[in-house]
ZAGU-480761 format. One record per residue (C-alpha): residue number from 1; residue in one letter; z, x, y. Coordinates in steps of 0.2 Angstrom, whole numbers, plus 2048, in hexadecimal, padded with zeros to 3 digits. Each point is the difference from the previous one (the first is absolute). Layout:
N
    k  r    Z    X    Y
  NUM  A    Z    X    Y
...
end
This chain:
135
    k  r    Z    X    Y
    1  M  5AA  59D  2AF
    2  K  814  7FE  7FE
    3  K  806  80E  7F2
    4  T  810  800  7FA
    5  G  80B  80C  7F7
    6  I  812  7FF  7F8
    7  W  80D  80A  7FE
    8  L  80A  7F6  7F5
    9  D  813  803  7F7
   10  K  810  7F5  7F8
   11  D  805  802  811
   12  K  7F3  7FD  80E
   13  A  7EE  7FF  803
   14  L  7F6  809  80E
   15  I  7F1  7F7  804
   16  V  7F4  80B  809
   17  T  7F0  7F6  808
   18  L  7F0  805  809
   19  E  7F5  7F6  808
   20  N  7F3  804  80D
   21  G  808  811  805
   22  K  811  7FB  801
   23  E  80D  804  7F4
   24  T  80F  7F3  7FC
   25  L  80F  804  7F6
   26  N  80E  7F1  7F9
   27  T  810  804  7F5
   28  I  804  7F2  7F5
   29  M  811  801  7F8
   30  S  800  7FC  7EE
   31  N  814  7F9  7FD
   32  V  800  805  7EF
   33  E  811  804  7FC
   34  H  805  80F  7F8
   35  Y  80B  7FB  7EE
   36  R  80B  80B  7FA
   37  P  809  7F9  7F4
   38  H  811  809  7F8
   39  G  805  7FB  7ED
   40  G  80A  80B  7F6
   41  S  810  801  7F9
   42  G  80F  7F9  809
   43  T  80A  80C  7F8
   44  R  802  811  7FC
   45  F  802  7FF  7EF
   46  K  7F2  800  7F5
   47  G  7FA  7F2  7F9
   48  G  80A  7F4  80D
   49  P  7FC  7EF  807
   50  Q  7EC  802  806
   51  D  7F9  7F7  811
   52  V  7ED  7F7  7FD
   53  V  7F3  805  80D
   54  Q  7F2  7F3  800
   55  D  7F1  80C  804
   56  S  7F4  7F0  7FD
   57  K  809  7F6  80E
   58  Y  800  80E  80B
   59  L  7EC  805  7FC
   60  D  7FB  7EE  801
   61  R  807  7FF  812
   62  E  7F8  80E  805
   63  K  7EF  7FB  7FB
   64  Q  802  7EF  809
   65  Q  802  80B  811
   66  L  7F0  80D  7FC
   67  K  7F7  7EF  7FE
   68  Q  806  7F9  811
   69  Y  7FD  813  808
   70  Y  7EE  800  7F7
   71  K  7FC  7EE  808
   72  S  807  806  813
   73  L  7F3  80E  7FE
   74  A  7F2  7F8  7F9
   75  S  801  7F1  80F
   76  E  802  80F  80C
   77  I  7EF  809  7FA
   78  K  7F7  7F0  7FD
   79  D  7F1  802  80C
   80  T  7FD  814  7FB
   81  D  7ED  804  7FC
   82  A  805  810  7F6
   83  L  811  804  7FA
   84  V  809  811  7F6
   85  I  812  7FF  7FA
   86  F  80B  810  7FC
   87  G  810  804  7FD
   88  P  80E  809  7F6
   89  A  805  7F8  7EC
   90  D  7F7  7F2  7F8
   91  T  803  7F3  810
   92  N  7ED  802  809
   93  K  7FA  7FD  7ED
   94  K  80B  7F2  7FF
   95  F  7FB  7FA  811
   96  S  7EE  801  7FA
   97  K  802  7F7  7F3
   98  E  808  7F1  808
   99  L  7F0  7FF  80B
  100  H  7F5  7FE  7F0
  101  K  80B  7F4  7F7
  102  N  805  7F4  811
  103  H  7F4  805  810
  104  K  7F0  804  7F8
  105  S  7F6  800  810
  106  L  80A  80D  807
  107  S  800  80A  7EE
  108  T  7EA  803  803
  109  K  805  808  80F
  110  I  80C  80F  7F8
  111  K  7F6  80F  801
  112  S  80D  80C  7F7
  113  V  811  802  7FA
  114  K  808  810  801
  115  K  80F  80B  7FE
  116  A  80B  805  810
  117  D  80F  808  804
  118  S  80B  7FA  80E
  119  M  7F9  802  810
  120  T  803  7FE  813
  121  E  7F8  7F4  809
  122  N  7F4  80C  808
  123  Q  7FA  805  7F1
  124  V  7FE  7EF  7F9
  125  K  7F4  7FE  80D
  126  A  7F8  811  7FE
  127  W  7FD  7FC  7EC
  128  V  7F9  7EF  804
  129  R  7F3  806  80E
  130  D  7FB  810  7F3
  131  F  7FE  7F3  7F2
  132  F  7F4  7F3  809
  133  K  7F7  810  80A
  134  S  7FD  805  7EE
  135  H  7F9  7F2  7F7
end
């Protein structure tokens, strides 16, 4: 039985696979750009000309990049038998929703979606081992 744990945030995903007593770790980078739009007054005078910041354009592009990231993760884990998703912020929940929406066969294998802080590679491996021991 192939068991997989994914720790992910917007920057990268650490995929730990446990199969026949062997453990493998694979890192996938997301290539999602971090936007820091700068806007505001172009002068030091109050009420001067304002720069217009197109937030929706940045957010749209980020959404598309996240979709690509999730698609590459899904193809990486397509043959797993059990899956646990964990990580900081909401990226883990968004990935789970994406699986439910576009990868039905994978979404049935999700055992849990958990919150977890940043971890080292060894901590991620240990976390996945412990999770599947207790489930």
